[in-house]
C-alpha positions in Angstrom: 103.0 145.5 47.3 104.9 145.6 50.6 104.9 142.4 52.7 106.2 143.4 56.1 105.3 146.6 58.0 106.8 147.6 61.3 105.2 150.5 63.2 105.7 151.8 66.7 102.8 152.7 69.0 104.6 154.8 71.8 107.1 152.1 72.8 105.1 149.2 71.4 105.9 147.5 68.1 103.3 146.0 65.8 104.4 143.9 62.8 101.8 143.6 60.1 102.6 140.9 57.6 100.7 140.0 54.4 102.9 137.0 53.5 101.6 134.5 56.0 98.4 133.5 54.3 97.9 129.9 53.2 98.3 126.6 54.9 102.1 126.9 55.5 104.8 129.5 55.0 107.6 129.3 52.6 110.6 127.1 53.1 113.5 128.7 54.9 115.5 130.8 52.5 119.2 130.1 52.0 120.1 133.7 51.3 121.4 135.8 54.2 123.5 138.3 52.3 121.3 141.2 53.4 120.9 140.1 57.0 120.6 143.4 58.7 118.6 143.8 61.9 115.2 144.9 60.4 115.5 142.3 57.6 116.2 139.6 60.2 112.9 140.4 61.9 111.0 140.2 58.7 112.9 137.0 57.8 111.8 135.4 61.0 108.1 136.0 60.2 107.9 134.9 56.6 110.6 132.2 56.2 109.8 129.6 58.9 107.8 126.6 57.8 104.9 126.7 60.3 101.1 126.7 60.2 99.6 130.1 59.6 96.1 129.4 60.8 93.9 131.9 62.6 94.1 131.9 66.4 90.5 132.9 66.7 88.8 131.1 63.8 89.6 130.0 60.3 86.8 132.3 59.3 89.1 135.2 60.1 91.1 134.3 56.9 88.2 135.6 54.9 88.1 138.9 56.9 89.8 142.2 56.0 90.7 142.9 59.7 94.1 142.0 61.2 94.4 138.8 63.1 97.2 137.8 65.5 99.7 135.1 64.6 102.5 135.4 67.1 105.1 137.5 68.8 108.8 138.2 68.7 110.1 138.5 72.3 113.3 140.1 73.5 115.2 137.8 75.8 118.5 137.7 77.6 118.7 134.0 76.9 116.6 133.0 73.9 117.3 129.3 74.3 116.4 129.2 78.0 113.2 131.1 77.4 112.1 128.8 74.6 113.0 125.7 76.7 110.9 126.9 79.6 107.9 127.3 77.4 108.3 123.7 76.0 108.9 122.3 79.5 105.8 123.7 81.1 103.4 124.0 78.2 102.3 120.6 77.0 101.2 122.0 73.6 104.4 123.9 72.8 107.3 122.6 70.7 110.5 124.0 69.4 110.7 125.0 65.8 113.6 123.9 63.5 116.7 126.0 63.9 116.4 129.5 62.5 119.1 130.7 60.1 121.5 132.8 62.1 122.2 136.5 61.8 124.8 138.7 63.3 122.2 140.3 65.6 122.2 137.4 68.1 120.4 134.2 69.0 116.9 133.4 67.8 114.8 130.4 68.9 111.2 129.7 67.7 108.4 127.9 69.6 105.1 126.8 68.1 102.3 127.1 70.7 99.4 125.0 69.6 96.0 126.5 70.7 93.5 123.9 69.5 91.3 123.5 66.5 94.3 124.1 64.2 95.2 127.4 65.7 98.8 128.2 66.6 100.8 131.1 68.2 104.3 131.5 67.0 106.9 132.8 69.5 110.3 133.9 68.3 112.7 134.6 71.2 115.5 136.9 70.3 118.8 137.7 72.1 119.9 140.9 70.5 123.6 141.9 70.4 124.3 144.5 67.7 121.0 146.4 67.4 120.8 149.9 68.6 120.0 150.0 72.4 121.0 146.4 72.9 123.5 147.4 75.6 120.7 148.2 78.0 118.4 145.2 77.4 119.9 143.0 80.0 119.6 145.6 82.7 115.9 146.3 81.8 114.9 142.6 81.7 116.8 142.0 85.0 114.8 145.0 86.4 111.6 143.4 85.4 112.6 140.1 87.0 113.5 142.0 90.2 110.1 143.6 90.3 108.5 140.2 89.8 110.5 138.7 92.8 109.6 141.6 95.0 105.9 141.2 94.1 105.8 137.5 94.9 107.8 138.1 98.1 105.6 140.9 99.4 102.4 140.0 101.4 101.0 143.6 101.4 97.8 144.4 99.6 99.9 146.0 96.8 102.2 143.2 95.7 101.5 143.4 92.0 103.9 145.0 89.5 102.9 147.0 86.4 105.3 144.9 84.3 102.7 142.1 84.4 100.6 144.4 82.2 102.7 143.3 79.3 101.1 139.9 78.6 99.0 137.7 76.3 95.7 136.6 77.7 94.2 133.1 77.2 90.9 131.6 78.2 92.9 128.5 79.2 96.1 126.8 78.2 97.9 123.5 78.8 100.3 125.2 81.2 101.4 122.6 83.8 101.2 125.1 86.7 101.5 122.4 89.3 104.8 121.2 88.0 106.0 124.9 87.7 105.0 125.6 91.3 106.6 122.4 92.5 109.8 123.4 90.7 109.8 126.8 92.5 108.9 128.8 89.5 107.2 132.2 90.1 103.6 131.6 89.3 100.7 133.5 90.9 97.0 134.1 91.0 95.6 137.7 90.9 92.9 138.7 93.4 91.1 142.0 92.8 89.2 144.0 95.3 86.3 145.2 93.2 84.6 148.5 93.2 81.6 147.0 95.0 83.8 145.6 97.9 83.8 142.0 96.7 87.0 140.0 96.2 87.5 138.3 92.8 90.0 135.6 91.9 90.7 136.3 88.3 93.8 135.1 86.5 96.9 132.9 86.7 100.0 134.9 85.7 103.6 134.3 85.2 106.6 135.8 83.3 108.5 133.8 80.7 111.9 133.8 82.3 114.7 135.9 80.7 112.1 138.1 79.1 109.8 141.1 79.9 106.8 139.1 78.6 104.1 137.5 80.8 101.2 135.1 80.2 97.8 135.4 81.8 95.2 132.6 81.9 91.6 133.0 83.2 91.0 130.9 86.3 87.8 128.9 85.8 85.2 127.7 88.3 86.4 124.5 90.0 90.0 124.8 88.9 92.6 123.5 91.4 93.4 125.8 94.3 97.2 125.3 94.1 97.8 128.1 91.7 101.0 129.5 93.2 101.3 132.8 95.2 98.6 135.4 95.6 98.9 138.8 94.0 96.4 141.3 95.5 95.2 144.3 93.7 93.2 147.1 95.1 92.9 148.7 91.6 89.2 149.6 91.3 88.3 146.9 88.9 84.6 147.2 87.9 82.3 144.5 89.1 80.3 145.0 85.9 83.4 143.9 83.8 83.2 140.4 85.3 79.9 139.9 83.7 81.3 141.4 80.5 84.1 138.9 80.5 81.7 135.9 80.8 79.7 137.2 77.8 82.9 137.8 75.9 84.0 134.1 76.2 80.6 132.8 75.3 80.9 135.0 72.1 84.2 133.4 71.3 82.6 130.0 71.4 79.9 131.1 69.0 82.7 132.3 66.7 84.0 128.8 66.6 87.0 129.7 68.7 89.4 127.2 70.3 88.8 126.3 74.0 92.3 127.7 74.5 91.6 131.0 72.8 94.3 133.7 72.7 91.8 136.5 73.3 93.9 139.5 74.0 97.3 141.2 73.9 97.9 143.6 76.8 100.5 146.4 77.0 101.8 148.6 79.8 101.6 152.1 78.6 101.9 155.7 79.8 99.1 157.0 77.5 96.2 154.6 77.0 94.3 157.2 74.9 97.1 157.6 72.3 97.5 153.8 72.0 93.8 153.2 71.5 93.7 156.0 68.9 96.3 154.1 66.9 94.4 150.9 67.1 91.2 152.6 65.9 92.5 154.9 63.2 95.2 152.6 61.7 94.0 149.0 62.5 90.3 149.6 62.3 89.5 148.4 65.8 86.4 149.4 67.7 85.9 150.3 71.4 85.9 147.3 73.8 84.7 146.9 77.4 87.3 148.3 79.8 87.6 146.7 83.3 88.5 150.0 85.1 86.9 153.4 85.6 87.2 156.0 82.8 88.1 158.8 82.8 91.0 157.7 85.0 90.6 157.9 88.8 93.5 158.8 91.0 94.9 155.7 92.7 93.1 153.4 90.2 94.3 151.4 87.2 93.1 152.8 83.9 92.9 151.1 80.5 91.5 151.5 77.0 90.4 148.5 75.0 90.4 148.1 71.3 88.4 145.2 69.9 88.3 143.6 66.4 84.6 143.0 65.8 84.8 139.9 63.5 87.3 137.9 65.5 86.7 139.3 69.0 90.4 139.7 69.6 91.3 142.6 71.9 94.2 145.0 72.6 94.4 146.3 76.1 96.4 149.4 76.9 96.9 149.6 80.7 98.3 152.2 83.0 98.7 151.1 86.6 101.0 153.6 88.3 100.1 152.4 91.8 102.1 149.3 91.1 105.3 151.0 89.8 108.4 152.1 91.5 110.0 155.5 90.7 113.3 153.9 89.9 111.8 151.2 87.6 108.7 152.8 86.2 106.9 152.4 82.8 107.4 156.1 82.3 111.2 155.8 82.8 111.3 152.8 80.4 109.2 154.6 77.8 111.5 157.6 77.8 114.6 155.4 77.5 113.2 153.5 74.5 112.0 156.6 72.8 115.5 158.1 73.2 116.9 155.4 70.8 113.8 154.9 68.5 114.1 156.6 65.1 111.8 155.0 62.6 111.9 158.1 60.4 115.6 157.5 59.7 115.1 153.7 59.1 116.7 152.8 62.4 115.8 149.4 64.0 116.4 149.2 67.8 116.6 146.2 70.1 113.4 146.9 71.8 111.5 146.4 68.6 112.0 142.7 69.1 109.1 142.9 71.6 106.4 142.8 69.0 102.9 141.6 68.2 102.6 140.0 64.8 99.3 140.4 62.9 98.4 139.0 59.5 96.5 141.1 56.9 95.5 140.5 53.3 97.1 143.7 52.0 99.4 146.2 53.7 98.6 149.0 51.3 95.6 150.4 53.2 97.6 150.5 56.4 100.5 152.3 54.8 98.0 154.9 53.4 96.6 155.5 56.8 100.0 155.8 58.4 101.1 158.3 55.8 97.9 160.3 56.1 98.5 160.5 59.9 102.2 161.3 59.5 103.2 158.2 61.5 106.7 156.8 60.9 107.1 153.1 60.0 109.6 150.7 58.5 
C-alpha cells in the first residue's frame, strides 16, 4: 500500500499521507541514500517525531475523510520564516533539525492549536528542483504586492496573493508586538452587498514566503490590528451569519478554540478546483461568501467542505486585486510550464503544499486513475 501521494490541482499541490496515524511519527531515519527531491518531501512528512493529532477533533481519526495536519511552504529563507513564526506566535516552536538533502534548507515548526491539536509547517528553500531559479523572483513579487497594498489608501488596497492562506478562528499571534516592530499586519474591511461595512479578519504574510495567515477578528478584540485593507468585493451579508453558525458547529464537534478551519487558495478556475475536491477527496459543497455564478468586478469562490470535521477548502478568484504584470493567471501559466507529473518530475513550486492524513491511499489512487489525473 502506498504511503505518500502527491497530486496537483491546477497549480496547487496536495499531499495525502497514510503514515501519520498514531500518537507520534517514526524516529528520523538515518538513510539518505535516495534523497531526491520528491523523496525529500515525503521524508519530511513521515520521519519527523511530532504529534499527529487531528486539528479539528480527535474523533476525526476514526473517520474515513482526509484531515489536515500541516503544510510545506516554499521560502527564500527557510530559517528566517520559521524564526518569524516562533517569535510572534506564542504557541509555535522549532522542531529538531531535519536531515539535509541536496535540494536546500528545510526548517520545521510545530504550531500548537489547543486540545492536543498541532499544525506542522515545514519551510523549504529549494535549490536544485525544477523551476527553482524563478522562486526568488516570484516570492519577491508577492512581497512587493503586499507592500503596495499596505501603502495604498485607496478602496482597492488588497492583493490577490493574500488569498493563499490558512484561516483560524483565533491564534496566539502577538499582533501588537508585530505591529510595534513594523511588521506588515492588517485588518480586512469588506463593503458588503447590502451596503454595510464589515471588519472581518486579521491578515499577514509569513515573510520570505508566498503564504499568509488569516485570523477571524472577534467582538471586543483590541483595535490596534495594524493597517486597514479595504475590499469592495461584493461579499454577501448572508455569509456573515453563515460564518457564525460555522464556528458554533466547530465547538459542538469538540474543536479547539484556535481551530484551523480552512485552507484558501488563489486560483484561476474555482470550478475545476472544487471538482477535484469533490470527486477525489469526497468533499461536499460549502457556503461561499461571494455571488455565484461570478459577477463582473466581484470576487468569486467555490467552497469544499468535509462534513465530519467541518474543515473547508476555499478556491478564490479576485481579479480586481491583481496587476497584469503580477497576476495569478501569469503565475499559473509559469508553474504549469514546468509541471510534469506524468513524467515523474518534481518541481520547486510543489513545496507549497497542504498535507492531509488518510487511513488508506488506495481509494484516492483509484479515483485519480479513473479520472486520468496525474500524480506522484
